[in-house]
C-alpha positions in Angstrom: 11.0 7.1 18.1 12.3 7.4 14.6 8.7 7.4 13.2 7.8 10.3 15.5 10.7 12.4 14.2 10.0 11.6 10.5 9.0 15.0 9.2 8.1 13.7 5.8 5.5 11.3 7.2 3.6 14.3 8.7 2.9 15.6 5.2 1.7 12.3 3.6 -2.0 12.9 4.4 -1.7 16.4 3.0 -0.1 15.1 -0.2 -2.9 12.5 -0.6 -5.5 15.2 0.0 -3.9 17.4 -2.6 -3.8 14.6 -5.1 -7.4 13.8 -4.5 -8.3 17.5 -4.8 -6.9 17.6 -8.3 -9.6 15.1 -9.3 -12.8 16.9 -10.4 -15.1 14.7 -8.2 -13.1 14.7 -4.9 -16.3 15.1 -2.9 -18.1 12.2 -4.6 -20.0 10.3 -2.0 -20.9 7.3 -4.1 -18.5 4.4 -4.3 -20.0 3.5 -7.7 -18.4 6.6 -9.2 -14.8 5.6 -8.4 -12.7 5.1 -11.5 -9.3 3.6 -12.3 -6.6 6.0 -11.2 -8.5 7.6 -8.3 -7.9 7.2 -4.7 -10.1 5.1 -2.3 -9.9 4.6 1.4 -10.0 1.2 3.1 -12.4 0.8 6.0 -11.2 -2.5 7.4 -7.7 -4.0 8.0 -6.6 -6.8 5.8 -3.1 -7.6 7.1 -2.5 -10.5 4.6 -2.8 -8.0 1.7 -1.1 -5.1 3.6 -4.3 -3.0 3.4 -4.8 -0.9 6.5 -7.9 0.9 7.8 -8.3 4.6 7.0 -5.3 4.5 4.5 -5.7 5.6 1.0 -4.8 3.4 -2.0 -4.8 4.1 -5.8 -7.3 2.0 -7.7 -5.2 0.5 -10.5 -7.8 -1.8 -12.1 -11.4 -3.0 -11.8 -12.9 -6.0 -13.4 -15.6 -8.6 -13.1 -14.5 -12.3 -13.0 -16.8 -15.3 -13.6 -17.2 -17.3 -10.4 -16.6 -20.5 -12.3 -13.3 -19.2 -13.8 -10.5 -20.0 -11.4 -7.7 -18.9 -13.7 -9.1 -15.5 -14.7 -9.6 -16.1 -18.4 -13.1 -14.6 -18.4 -12.5 -11.2 -17.0 -14.4 -8.1 -18.1 -12.9 -4.7 -17.3 -15.1 -2.2 -15.4 -15.1 1.5 -16.0 -16.4 2.3 -12.5 -17.2 0.4 -9.3 -20.9 1.0 -10.1 -20.9 -0.8 -13.5 -23.6 -3.4 -14.1 -22.7 -7.0 -14.2 -21.6 -8.2 -17.7 -24.2 -9.9 -20.0 -27.0 -9.1 -17.7 -25.6 -11.4 -15.1 -25.7 -11.2 -11.3 -23.5 -11.7 -8.3 -24.0 -15.4 -8.5 -22.2 -15.5 -11.8 -19.7 -12.6 -11.5 -17.5 -11.1 -8.8 -16.2 -7.6 -8.9 -12.5 -7.2 -8.0 -10.3 -4.1 -7.6 -6.6 -3.9 -7.6 -5.3 -1.4 -5.0 -1.8 0.0 -4.7 0.2 2.1 -2.3 3.9 2.8 -2.8 4.3 2.7 0.9 3.0 -0.8 1.3 3.1 -2.7 -2.0 5.5 -3.7 -4.7 2.6 -4.7 -7.0 -1.1 -4.0 -6.8 -3.2 -6.3 -4.6 -6.5 -7.8 -5.7 -9.5 -7.7 -3.4 -13.3 -7.5 -3.4 -14.4 -3.9 -2.4 -16.9 -5.2 0.2 -14.2 -7.3 1.9 -12.2 -4.2 2.9 -15.1 -1.7 3.2 -13.8 0.5 0.4 -14.9 4.1 0.6 -14.4 7.3 -1.4 -12.0 10.0 -0.4 -14.9 12.5 -0.5 -16.9 10.5 2.1 -13.9 10.4 4.4 -13.5 14.2 4.0 -17.1 14.8 4.8 -16.9 12.5 7.9 -13.8 14.3 9.1 -15.6 17.7 8.7 -18.4 16.5 11.0 -15.7 16.1 13.7 -13.4 19.0 12.9 -16.0 21.8 12.6 -17.6 21.3 16.1 -14.1 20.9 17.7 -12.9 24.0 15.9 -15.9 26.0 17.0 -15.4 24.9 20.6 -11.8 26.0 20.6 -12.7 29.3 18.9 -15.2 30.0 21.6 -12.7 29.1 24.3 -10.2 31.5 22.7 -12.8 34.2 22.3 -13.7 33.9 26.0 -10.1 34.4 27.0 -9.8 37.5 24.8 -13.0 38.9 26.4 -11.8 38.1 29.9 -8.4 39.6 29.2 -10.0 42.8 27.8 -11.8 43.5 31.1 
């Protein structure tokens, strides 16, 4: 019941959207354009890492790690999620990792492969939401307009 009455929680989505809107490429649809410091949305739950579907997380770090390097000594930083593999390598030699963070869920960033959690851009989430919101809004606008017309008669 306390969660339902938490007024601050009602504005969390708006705060995240406002933060994303300050980024110049908020409507970027391509995951490969995501850079460190931007927000990304998780598409699948991963309870062991406290990553939850449809929640936004800040991308704190991106890097490639050699598959034969278990301690992480051969890491190469990535500028975007779409960067090419280092040294002309491929996914048999390198794995891309991102470190995601949310003040609500984490004390430190968590490391995960983007494909494991279905990482998406905030822009793609906004566009998907608009495909639902616009028809619903138009429906209710038509219902309201029909009430106005029937009341005017």
